[in-house]
N, C-alpha and C positions, 0 to 999 in steps of 0.2 A: 860219960856215962850219963849228966843231968843235962847237955847240952842238945844231946838227941833226946831224951826226953821231951825236954821243950820243942824242939823241932817238931816231934811224931804230936804230940797238941798242940801247935799251931797249925799240923795239917789237916787233922780231926774238925776244927775248927771249920777251916776254908771249904772244907766238901761238905758240913753243915750248913753253911751261908750259900753253897752254892746249891744245893739241894732245897733248901729255902726260898731263893730266887727262882727256881724252876717250877718248883710247885705255886711259886706264886700267880705266875705267868700261864699255867694251867687254869686255874681257878680263872684268872680275869679273861683266858679266853686269848693272850696274845699270842699263845704256846698251843699248837695241835700235838691232840693226842696219836693223830697218828705219823705226826712227825718223829715221836716221841717214841713210837713203837720200832719204825722204818730205821733209824739210826740214834739211837738212846744217846743219850748224853750219861758223862762216864761216873758223874756224881748221884746219876740213879741205877747204876748197874749195881748196888749195894740194897737197894729199897723194893719193900713188896710189892707186885700190880696191885693191890688192891689200896690203899691207900696214891698209887697215881690216878688209878680210876676214880677216883673219891674227889678228889681235886680237881678232876677236868671239870669246867663248865658243864650243867645238864647231863651229869652222870650221879645220879642217888643209889644209895644200897641195891635197892632193887634193881635198874639199869643194869650197874655193875655185878651182881651176881649172876643177872641172864647173859650178862657179854664170856662171865668166865664158863658157864654150862655149855654153853652153842659153841664154843670155840675149846671146850675140853680142856682146861687147864685150872690147876688149884690158883688159887688166889694170894694166898699166901707166900706163893714162888717168888725168887727176888728175879726182879724184871734182866740180871745177865745172868741167870741159868737158863733163860727160854730161849731155846732155839730160832734161828730164824725162822725156820718155816712155823715154827708156835705163836712167834710176833704177828705174820706175815696170817697167822689162822682169825688169832682176836683182830686184827687190822679189819679183815673180811665180816666177822659179827659186830662191827659195831654199827649202830643205828647213823643212817643218812645225816641226820642232825646233828651229830656228832662231828665236827671240823677235827 
């Protein structure tokens, strides 16, 4: 039991580290939000859309809210719960300045 618990704790740490790196790359503009929405990395599947939008270079609260409203999606839905069609609708609503 203790060994399995240690393994699950380590797995959770790895996922958090991967999320942190992925969010950092979004903030720095090294990763495109469009890429993330087209083919979400596994570490983002359990993350709400809102922090992903806010981590994107050039997106503030107002822009994030407008994107969600125009795409007709709830911002506090986990990325993994969106259908492909919903993710592409979000991409369509991104301003041109957001890569």
